[in-house]
N, C-alpha and C positions, 0 to 999 in steps of 0.2 A: 506521216507516221513518225511518232517520237522514238529515240534510241530505246527507251524501256519497252514501249509496245513492240518494236521490231525484234528485240531479243526475246520476248515472251512468245511472239509468234513464231520465231524459229525454233525455241524449245519445244513448242507444241508439235511442229513438224517432226522434229527429231524424235520425240517420243513416240509418234506414230510410225515412223520408219524403223524404230529400234526393235530387234527382236525380243520376244518376251523370254523369260528364263526356261531353259531347256528342261529342268526338272519338273516345272510347272506343267510344260506341255507333256511330258510322260505321265505324271499323274492324272491328267485329264483322261488320257488314253486308258490307263489302268482302271480308273472309275467307270469308265464306259463299258469296258469289258466285263467288270463285275457284274453290272447291271444287266448286260446281254445275257450272261450265265444265268442269272436269277430268273429273268423273263422266260428263258429257254426251258429251265428246269419246270417252271410252272406250266407252259405250254405242253409239255409232253404229258401232262396229267389230263389233257384235253383232246387226245387224239380222235376220239369219235367225231366230236364237234369239228376238228380240222378236216377230217375224210369228208363230212358232210358239207362243209363250206366249199371244199375243193370241186365237188360234184356240182354245187350251184353256180361257182364260177364257169365251169365248162358249159353249163346249160346257158348262161347269160352269152357265152362267146359264140355259141351255136345260133342263138337268136340274132346276135348282130353280125353273123357270118365272118368272124375273125378267128375261127378255131383252127388255126393252122399248126397246132402242136402235133397232132398224128402224123401229118404228111411230112413235115420236117423230121420228126423222130424216126420214122420208117425209112426215109432216104438216108439218114446218117447211119442208121443200123445196117444199111446195105453196103456201106464203106468203111470197113474195120479200120483202116489206116486214120482217115479223117475222124472217126469216132474216138480213137485213142488220143489224138492231138485235141479235140475239143474238150474231152474230159479233163484233160491236164491243164488247159486254158482256163476252164471253169475253177479248177480248184486253186490254181497258182497265181494266175495273172491279175486278178481283181485286187488282192491285197498289195502284191509287188509293185504294180504300176501307181497305185494310189499312194502308197508309202513313198515312193520315188519322186513323184510329183509334189508331196507335202515337204520332203526334206529339201527339194531344190527351191520350192519358194521360200522357206525358212532361211536358206543359205543365200539365195540370189535375189529374192523379191520381198524383202521385210516389209515393205510398205503396204503390200497386199495379203501378207501372210495371216495376218490375225483374222481377216475377215473369210479367208480360205478355209482356215481351221475351224472357225465357228460354223461355217456353213456345213462342213463334214460333219460336225458333232451334230448339228441340226438333221442332217439326213438319217443318222443313226437313231436320234431321239424320236423323230417322227415314225421312223420304221419300227422301233420298239413299241410305240403306242399302238400302232396297227395290229403288231403281233400279239400284243395283250388283248385287244378289242376283238379281233378277227383272225384267230389261228387258221390257216389254210395250208393243207397239205400239198405237196408238189404233184404234178401229173404222174411221176414215175411210180407213185404208190397206187395209182388208179389202174384198174384192168385195161389191158390193151396197148400200154405203153412199155418201151424197152428202157430199163434204167442203164444207161450208157456207163456210168462209173463202175457199176457192178459187173457188167459184161467185159469191160476192158480190164478189170483188176484195179483201176486207180483207186478205187474206194478203200481198198485194203492197204495200199502203199501210203495212202494220205489220210489215215483215219483221224489223225489229230487236226486235220483241217476240215473235217466233216461239218457241214453246215445244220443249221436247226432244221430238222425234218418238217416242223410244222409251222414254219415262217416264210411260206413262199410269197406272200403278199404284204408288202411290195418287194420287189426284187432289189435287194440292196446292192446286188451285183451291177445292175443297170443303174441304180443310183450313184453308186461311186463312180462308174464310168462316165456318167453325165456329169458328175461334179469334176472329173478329171477334164473333160472337154471344155467346160465353164471357165476353169482356172488356167488352163493352157491358153484359150482364147483371150483372157484378161492379162496374162502375164507376157505374151509376146505377139508380134505380127509376122513371124515367120511362118510361111506357108507350110514347110515341111512339118514343123512341130504341130501346127493346127491339124494338118491332114492326118498326123499320127495319132492324135487324140481322138478324132472322127472315126478313124480306122478302128481304134480301140472300143469305142462305144457301138459300132455296128457289129463287130466280132463278137462282142459281149451278148448284144441282143439275140444274135442268131444262135450262139452256143447255149445260152441258158435255156432256150425254147426247144431246140433240137436234142439236146440231151435230156429233156424231160424234167428239168428242174423247176421250170417257172412257166406259168400260163402267160399268154399274150397281155392279159389285164395286168398281170403281175409287172410285166416290162413297164407298161404305160404308168402304173402308179409309181414304179421306182423313179421314173424320169420326172414326173410331176413333183415328187417329194424334193428330188435334187434342186429342181428349179425353184421351188417354194423355199426351201433352206437358204439357197443362195441369195434370194431376194430379201429374205428377213435379215441376212447378215451383213447387208451392205452398210458401211458406215454413214453416219450423218456427213452432209456436206461440210467441208472445212471452213471456217470463218474467214481464213486467209484467203485473199483474192488469188486467183489462178496466176496472175503475172507475177505475185510476189512469190508463189510457190516455185515458179520456174526460176526466179532469180536465186532462190535458196538452193535449188538442186545442184 
C-alpha cells in the first residue's frame, strides 16, 4: 500500500468513527416526532376501523392459541402494587432506556452509532407505515380488559406521555426494547450489560401485554420491525482489510 493510499484509507476509517453533528441528530428526532404526530392525528379519525381491526387481531390470536392477554391482564389487576409499577414502566422506561443507550453509543461507540441511529429511525418509520395502513386499537379499549393506567391513575399523572390510542400494531415499545438489546449486544461483550438489555426486553413484553396496551401479535410485529430495521441499517463492508483496521485502531 502506498503512503497516499494508506492516508486515504485512514481518513475513511476516521470519518466512519467520527460522531455526526449533534444539531443534525436532534433535527432528525424533531422531524420524526412531527411525522408521528401527523400520522397520529389522522389515525384518530379512523377509530371505528381501529376497533374492528383490534377485534380481528384477537380473533386471529384465538385461532393460533396465543391469546394470553386476558390471563395476564386479569392476574396483574389482582396485584395492585405490581400493576402500578408496570404502568409506570410502560410510560417511562421505553423512552428513557432507549435515549440512554443512544447517548452512550454517541459518546462511547461512535463507530457503530450511525447504524444504530439509522436502525432506530427505521423502527419508527416502519411502525408509522403500519399505523397508517392498519390502525389497531389496544386491547384496553375492548370489553373485558382492565386499563391498568387508568385504574392506577398513571394515565392522569403522565398525560403528556400518552401513546397513540390507535397505534397498537406494531408495538414500538417492544420495537425499541429489541433495538436496545441488539445495540447493547453489538457494543459490548460484558455479560451484565447484555443481561440488562435482555431483561429490559423481557419486562417490556410482559408489561405491554399485561397492562392491556398491546396484543401478542403487536409484540411479535414490534420485534420483527426492529430486527428488519437493524438488518437494513448495517453499513457496507469496509474496503480496508481487517488487519489494516486493527493497525489503525
